[in-house]
C-alpha positions, 0 to 999 in steps of 0.5 A: 068653611068646612071642617072634617073631624076624624075620630075613633069616638065621634059621638063625643062631638055630636052635641058640640056640633049640634048646639049653640053658636056652632049649630047656628053657624051651620044653619046659616051656611057659614060652616059645615062640620062633618064627623067621621068615624075612623073605624069606617076606614079600616079593613079589619073585620072587627073595625079595629084602628089600633095596635101595639107599637113596634119595639115594645111599649105599654098602650095602643097606637092608632094605625096608619092605614085607616087614617091614610084611607080617610084623608085620601078619600076626603082629599079626592073630593076637595082641596084642604088648606091644612090637615091638623093633628091634635097632639100634646107636643104641637104648637099651642093654640092661640088667638092669632092661630085661630084667626089664621085658621078662620080664613081657610076654606077647608081643614081636616082635624085628626083626633089623637087617641090612645098613646098617639098615632103611627108616626108615619101619619105625622111624617106624611099626612099631617101638615100642622100639629096643634096642642091646647095645653101642656097636659095629656087627655084621653083623646083628641076630641075635646081639643078638636072641639076647642080648635073648631070653636075658636076658629068658627066664632071668628068667621064673619056672620057667626056672632051677631055682633062682629065687634064682640069677637074683635074685643075678645081676650088675646086680640092684640095680645091683651086680655079683655077689660072688666065689664059691668051690667045694671044696676050701677050699685049692688050690695054697695058694689059700684060700677066705675064712674067713668063707664057711666060718664057717657064720655066715649074717649075716656071710656075707651082709654079706661078699657085699654088701660084696664086690659093692659094692666090685667095682661101685665098681671096675669099674662105678662108674656103677651105684651110686646115691649119695645127694647 
């Protein structure tokens, strides 16, 4: 999988793509994350990518020209399954959406910035808009990192124990169950006895029930209730 990220300040993402699981995934050849500076695609001698909006309003907006040039250049080299824009009003990122993205071969992520982008970008160049929550950030670099991380970790081979990803929170619309480590008793706090029983069926049942109860309490909207 290849992920191209277009940003006004790509240096914000350099440590993200060069550390931890994301770096190991790239070292294994499972994913290639390429950062692009939008300023490299402007014809302005000062490399400006923003301007005041028509109609008068506070704040600056990313211009259409550098984004169009960048996306056109990338598309001339390969096919892209999605061109994603990180916007506050896009569809909310979910585990299911991350699962779908992990099946793609190539995606572009455009990081929002300033007061947003020229709307023609959204009308003609973007195929999907994704938000990481109902709040506004200074730029779309952190959302781009979140989208990439949530996607890449689901690619087979990225995580050493592939079953670990399948038991993450939000898979099957459930939060994860509580987990415990040694010692079995610490400071008088005990690990649930069922986890020490060695009875696989009972342990699986306990884990499922705990996940359901936590979901009911913390994210009830995730549960699918048959009417």
